C-alpha positions in Angstrom: -16.9 -123.2 45.4 -19.8 -120.9 45.6 -17.8 -118.3 47.5 -14.9 -118.6 45.1 -17.2 -118.1 42.1 -18.8 -115.1 43.7 -15.4 -113.6 44.5 -14.3 -114.1 40.9 -17.5 -112.5 39.7 -17.0 -109.5 41.9 -13.4 -109.1 40.8 -14.5 -109.1 37.2 -17.2 -106.6 37.8 -14.8 -104.3 39.8 -12.2 -104.7 37.1 -14.7 -103.6 34.5 -15.8 -100.7 36.5 -12.3 -99.7 37.2 -11.4 -100.0 33.5 -14.4 -97.9 32.6 -13.5 -95.2 35.1 -10.0 -95.2 33.9 -11.2 -94.7 30.3 -13.5 -91.9 31.4 -10.7 -90.2 33.3 -8.4 -90.6 30.3 -11.0 -89.0 28.1 -11.5 -86.1 30.5 -7.7 -85.6 30.6 -7.6 -85.6 26.9 -10.4 -83.1 26.6 -8.8 -80.8 29.3 -5.5 -81.0 27.4 -7.2 -80.1 24.2 -9.0 -77.2 25.9 -5.7 -76.0 27.3 -4.0 -76.2 24.0 -6.8 -74.3 22.3 -6.8 -71.6 25.0 -3.0 -71.3 24.6 -3.3 -71.0 20.9 -6.0 -68.3 21.2 -3.9 -66.4 23.7 -0.9 -66.7 21.5 -2.9 -65.3 18.6 -4.2 -62.5 20.8 -0.7 -61.7 22.0 0.6 -61.6 18.4 -2.3 -59.3 17.4 -1.7 -57.0 20.3 2.0 -56.9 19.5 1.2 -56.0 15.9 -1.2 -53.3 17.0 1.3 -51.9 19.5 4.0 -51.8 16.9 1.7 -50.0 14.4 0.6 -47.6 17.1 4.2 -46.8 18.0 5.1 -46.1 14.4 2.0 -44.0 13.9 2.8 -42.1 17.1 6.3 -41.3 16.0 5.4 -40.5 12.4 2.1 -38.6 12.8 0.8 -38.0 16.3 3.9 -36.4 17.9 4.6 -34.0 14.9 0.9 -33.0 14.9 1.0 -32.4 18.7 4.1 -30.2 18.3 2.5 -28.3 15.5 -0.6 -27.7 17.7 1.6 -25.9 20.2 1.8 -22.9 17.8 -1.3 -23.5 15.7 -4.2 -24.2 18.0 -6.5 -25.3 15.3 -4.2 -27.9 13.9 -5.8 -31.4 14.5 -4.0 -34.1 16.5 -5.0 -37.6 15.4 -6.0 -40.3 17.9 -5.1 -44.0 18.0 -4.7 -45.8 14.7 -6.8 -48.8 16.0 -9.0 -47.4 18.7 -11.3 -50.5 18.8 -8.6 -53.2 18.9 -6.1 -51.5 21.3 -6.6 -52.4 24.9 -6.9 -49.8 27.7 -3.3 -50.3 28.9 -1.9 -49.6 25.5 -4.1 -46.6 24.9 -3.2 -45.0 28.3 0.5 -45.6 27.6 0.2 -43.9 24.2 -1.5 -40.9 25.8 1.2 -40.6 28.4 3.9 -40.7 25.8 2.2 -38.0 23.7 1.5 -35.7 26.7 5.1 -36.0 28.0 6.5 -35.3 24.5 4.2 -32.2 24.1 5.3 -30.9 27.5 9.0 -31.3 26.7 8.6 -29.7 23.3 6.7 -26.7 24.8 9.4 -26.2 27.4 12.2 -26.3 24.8 10.2 -24.0 22.5 9.8 -21.4 25.3 13.5 -21.7 26.2 14.6 -21.1 22.6 12.2 -18.2 22.1 13.4 -16.6 25.3 17.0 -16.9 24.1 16.1 -15.5 20.7 14.4 -12.5 22.4 17.4 -11.8 24.6 19.7 -11.9 21.6 17.5 -9.6 19.6 17.1 -7.1 22.5 20.9 -6.8 22.7 21.3 -6.4 19.0 18.4 -3.9 18.6 19.8 -1.7 21.4 23.2 -1.4 19.7 21.6 -0.7 16.3 19.1 1.8 17.7 22.0 3.7 19.4 23.9 3.9 16.1 20.8 5.1 14.2 20.2 7.9 16.8 23.8 8.9 16.3 23.3 8.9 12.5 20.2 11.0 12.9 22.1 13.6 14.9 24.9 13.8 12.3 22.3 14.2 9.5 20.6 17.0 11.3 23.9 18.9 11.7 24.7 18.4 8.0 21.3 19.7 7.1 22.1 22.9 8.9 25.4 23.2 7.1 24.6 21.9 3.6 21.7 22.6 1.3 21.5 19.2 -0.3 18.1 17.5 -0.8 19.8 14.1 -0.6 20.3 14.7 3.1 16.6 14.7 3.6 16.3 11.4 1.8 19.0 9.9 4.0 17.3 11.2 7.1 14.0 9.7 6.0 15.6 6.3 5.2 17.2 6.5 8.7 13.8 7.1 10.2 12.3 4.1 8.5 15.1 1.9 9.8 14.7 3.4 13.3 11.0 2.5 13.2 11.8 -1.1 12.3 14.3 -1.4 15.1 11.9 0.2 17.6 9.2 -2.3 16.6 11.5 -5.2 17.0 12.6 -4.0 20.4 9.0 -3.6 21.6 8.3 -7.1 20.3 11.1 -8.4 22.4 9.8 -6.7 25.5 12.4 -3.9 25.5 12.1 -0.2 26.1 11.2 1.8 23.0 14.4 3.7 23.5 13.1 7.3 23.3 11.8 9.6 26.1 9.4 12.4 25.3 7.6 15.1 27.1 3.8 15.6 27.0 3.0 15.8 23.3 -0.1 17.0 21.4 -2.1 14.1 20.0 -2.3 15.6 16.5 1.5 16.1 16.4 2.0 12.4 17.5 -0.1 11.3 14.5 1.8 13.6 12.2 5.1 12.3 13.5 4.0 8.7 13.0 3.0 9.6 9.4 6.6 10.7 8.8 7.9 7.2 9.7 6.0 5.5 7.0 7.2 5.0 3.4 3.8 5.9 1.9 3.4 9.0 3.9 2.2 11.1 1.0 -1.0 8.9 0.7 -2.1 9.5 4.3 -4.8 12.2 4.6 -5.4 13.3 8.1 -8.7 14.9 9.3 -8.5 16.7 12.6 -11.8 16.6 14.6 -10.5 17.3 18.1 -12.6 19.7 20.1 -9.6 20.6 22.2 -6.6 21.3 19.9 -4.2 21.2 22.8 -5.2 17.7 23.8 -1.9 15.9 24.5 -0.6 12.5 25.5 1.3 12.1 28.8 5.1 11.7 28.5 5.3 8.0 29.3 2.9 7.0 26.6 3.7 9.5 23.9 6.4 7.5 22.1 4.6 4.1 22.5 1.5 5.7 20.9 3.6 7.1 18.0 5.0 3.6 17.4 1.6 2.0 17.5 0.1 4.5 15.1 3.1 4.2 12.8 2.5 0.4 12.6 -1.1 0.8 11.8 -0.3 3.3 9.1 2.4 1.1 7.7 -0.1 -1.8 7.4 -2.7 0.4 5.7 -0.2 1.7 3.1 1.4 -1.7 2.5 -1.8 -3.6 1.9 -3.6 -1.1 -0.3 -3.1 0.1 -3.8 -0.4 2.8 -4.2 -2.9 5.1 -6.0 -5.4 5.1 -3.1 -5.5 7.4 -0.2 -5.4 6.3 3.5 -7.8 8.5 5.5 -6.9 9.0 9.1 -9.3 10.7 11.6 -8.5 11.9 15.1 -11.4 12.8 17.3 -12.4 12.9 20.9 -14.7 10.1 21.9 -17.9 10.4 23.8 -16.2 10.1 27.1 -12.9 11.8 28.0 -10.7 9.6 25.7 -9.6 10.0 22.1 -9.9 7.9 19.0 -7.6 7.4 16.0 -9.3 5.8 13.0 -7.2 4.4 10.1 -8.9 3.2 6.9 -7.5 1.6 3.8 -9.0 0.5 0.5 -7.0 -2.8 0.3 -8.1 -6.4 -0.2 -9.3 -6.7 3.4 -9.1 -9.9 5.6 -11.1 -13.1 5.8 -12.8 -14.2 9.0 -10.0 -16.3 10.3 -7.3 -13.7 9.6 -9.5 -11.0 11.2 -9.9 -13.1 14.4 -6.2 -13.7 14.5 -5.5 -10.0 14.1 -7.9 -9.2 17.0 -6.2 -11.8 19.2 -2.8 -10.2 18.5 -4.2 -6.7 19.1 -5.7 -7.7 22.4 -2.1 -8.2 23.8 -1.9 -11.9 24.6 0.2 -12.7 27.7 2.3 -15.3 25.8 3.4 -14.4 22.3 6.1 -16.4 20.5 8.2 -15.2 17.7 7.5 -18.4 15.8 3.8 -17.4 15.7 4.4 -14.4 13.5 5.0 -16.4 10.3 7.8 -16.6 7.8 8.6 -13.8 7.0 7.3 -12.4 10.3 4.2 -10.2 10.2 4.8 -8.2 13.4 2.7 -5.1 13.0 -0.4 -6.1 14.9 1.8 -8.0 17.4 3.8 -4.8 18.2 0.6 -2.8 18.7 -0.8 -5.6 21.0 2.3 -5.5 23.1 2.0 -1.7 23.5 -1.7 -2.1 24.2 -1.0 -4.5 27.0 1.8 -2.5 28.5 0.4 1.1 28.3 -3.4 0.6 28.4 -4.4 1.5 24.9 -7.1 -0.5 23.1 -7.3 -1.4 19.4 -9.9 -3.0 17.3 -10.0 -3.9 13.6 -13.0 -4.6 11.4 -14.0 -4.3 7.7 -13.8 -0.8 6.3 -16.4 0.9 4.3 -13.6 1.7 1.9 -13.2 -2.0 1.1 -10.2 -2.8 3.2 -9.6 -2.8 7.0 -10.5 -0.2 9.6 -8.3 0.1 12.7 -9.5 2.0 15.7 -7.0 2.9 18.3 -8.5 4.3 21.5 -6.4 6.4 24.0 -8.0 6.3 27.5 -8.6 9.5 29.5 -5.9 8.7 32.1 -3.2 8.9 29.3 -4.4 12.4 28.1 -3.8 15.9 29.3 -4.2 19.5 28.1 -1.2 21.6 27.4 -0.7 25.2 28.6 -1.3 28.1 26.3 2.5 28.8 26.2 3.0 25.6 24.1 3.1 26.4 20.4 1.4 23.8 18.2 3.2 22.6 15.0 2.2 24.3 11.8 2.1 20.9 10.1 -1.0 19.9 12.1 -4.2 20.2 10.0 -6.6 22.8 11.1 -9.8 21.6 12.8 -12.3 20.4 10.3 -14.9 22.8 11.8 -13.0 25.9 10.6 -11.0 24.4 7.7 -14.1 23.6 5.6 -17.9 23.9 5.5 -19.7 22.0 8.2 -21.3 18.7 7.4 -25.1 18.5 7.1 -26.6 17.7 10.4 -28.9 15.1 8.9 -26.1 12.8 7.8 -26.7 9.6 9.9 -23.4 8.0 8.9 -21.3 10.9 10.1 -19.5 8.8 12.8 -19.1 5.7 10.7 -15.8 6.7 9.1 -13.4 9.5 8.2 -15.2 12.7 7.4 -15.2 13.8 3.8 -15.9 17.5 3.5 -18.9 18.4 1.3 -18.3 20.6 -1.7 -21.1 22.7 -3.0 -22.5 21.6 -6.4 -22.3 24.0 -9.3 -25.5 25.8 -10.2 -26.7 27.2 -13.5 -27.7 30.8 -14.0 -29.6 32.4 -16.9 -27.3 34.5 -19.0 -28.4 37.8 -20.3 -28.4 38.2 -24.1 -25.3 39.8 -25.5 -25.8 43.3 -26.9 -24.4 44.6 -30.1 -21.9 46.8 -28.2 -19.8 44.1 -26.8 -17.0 44.7 -24.5 -13.8 45.4 -26.4 -11.3 42.6 -26.3 -7.7 43.4 -25.4 -5.3 42.7 -28.2 -3.2 39.6 -27.8 0.5 40.5 -27.5 2.7 38.9 -30.1 4.5 35.8 -29.0 8.1 36.3 -28.0 10.6 35.0 -30.4 12.4 31.9 -29.3 16.0 32.5 -28.4 18.4 31.3 -31.0 20.4 28.3 -29.9 24.2 29.0 -29.6 26.6 26.8 -31.4 29.3 24.9 -29.4 31.9 27.3 -30.8 30.0 30.4 -29.5 29.5 28.8 -26.1 33.2 28.0 -25.8 34.2 31.5 -26.8 31.8 33.0 -24.1 33.1 30.7 -21.4 36.8 31.5 -22.3 36.1 35.2 -22.1 34.6 34.8 -18.6 37.6 32.9 -17.5 40.0 35.5 -18.9 38.1 38.3 -17.1 38.2 36.4 -13.8 42.0 35.9 -14.0 42.7 39.5 -14.9 40.6 40.7 -12.0 42.4 38.5 -9.5 45.8 39.7 -10.7 44.7 43.3 -10.4 43.4 42.7 -6.9 46.7 41.1 -5.9 48.9 44.0 -7.0 46.6 46.6 -5.3 47.0 45.0 -1.9 50.8 45.3 -2.0 50.6 49.0 -2.9 48.2 49.7 0.0 50.9 48.6 2.5 49.6 45.1 3.2 51.4 41.9 2.4 49.8 39.0 0.6 50.5 36.7 3.5 48.8 39.1 5.9 45.7 39.2 3.7 45.5 35.4 3.7 45.8 35.3 7.5 42.9 37.8 7.8 40.8 35.7 5.4 41.4 32.5 7.5 40.3 34.2 10.8 37.1 35.5 9.2 
């Protein structure tokens, strides 16, 4: 009995322990299940949040970031925004967005360069044909000027010259040959020739300060230099008041080179525009047509292209006249001196040293700008008192009577008498030739041969 009771007691104890353990295990399972559910809920919420962030980032990428990155290809100062949610986005999403933006920018840059190259090629072909036609027109106009005395031909020739300069500038901008070959040309004559290609040529006042008047530019750089100077003069006349002069000074620099200084009294440039002009004048290796604005402002870009190709140098800064000063330097290797047999053009201004009184030596700003020749101030003198016997005054001749205006009837009678006399003279000349033994037909033949 005792053993049976002990066995029942142990069974009861073991059953209670087992029941307790099972309850503990069930509670742990319940807690684990709850933890798993909570974790799943958190992960689901995080996934939903990341999905929302990714969708918003994609929309922001397509609507704002990609257009800004494409704009920055041509405007380097244009800002490109970053992620819309930089703190919430994970590293994988941020890297994926950067890769998409970089690939899009690269593709857009390649397509932009391809389109620009195609546009340049098309413009080169078009400018070559138009330039050839303008040269032919120029030749015809020159022949007509020798045959006809009509001032309108000069106006047509000038308009043709303006169109030719535009075409030359476009050709240079598209990396084409300027289209004109010249021999070694005097520097002063090149500047005068460039002045004749500008609409406001009458406002340009040139001062010649060359020590060597036969200083010339070598053949390969003569026409490019003329194009560059014409573009600088066109800018100066276009961006200044029509009533102001545009001083131009040519002088030999301290070394063996030469300097052409163009000043204008226009509105000038702000700092950002001035820096952009200097970048264009430096001759950047890559210059796109789309960078020139709409409508294109190609003057400085053309000069920069010639600077890079032929070795000039050009700098712009604020002018003491209130506008912009452009300084074009021609290096010594592009200069030569012509022989004495070469006759200089009479249109070239005489050297300032002989054309006007010399400047005062104490002027410290003599090299800061174009030279303005000093004019002596008027001086007062004591007048002697007049004597009683004054010098006789010549009598004033009486004014001539104004011609009496003719009436329309009188003018018609005079014109009719002139015509009658002309007809009678011709009839008398015709009868005289027959009596002299010559036929009228023979006289006409002789007139045609002469």
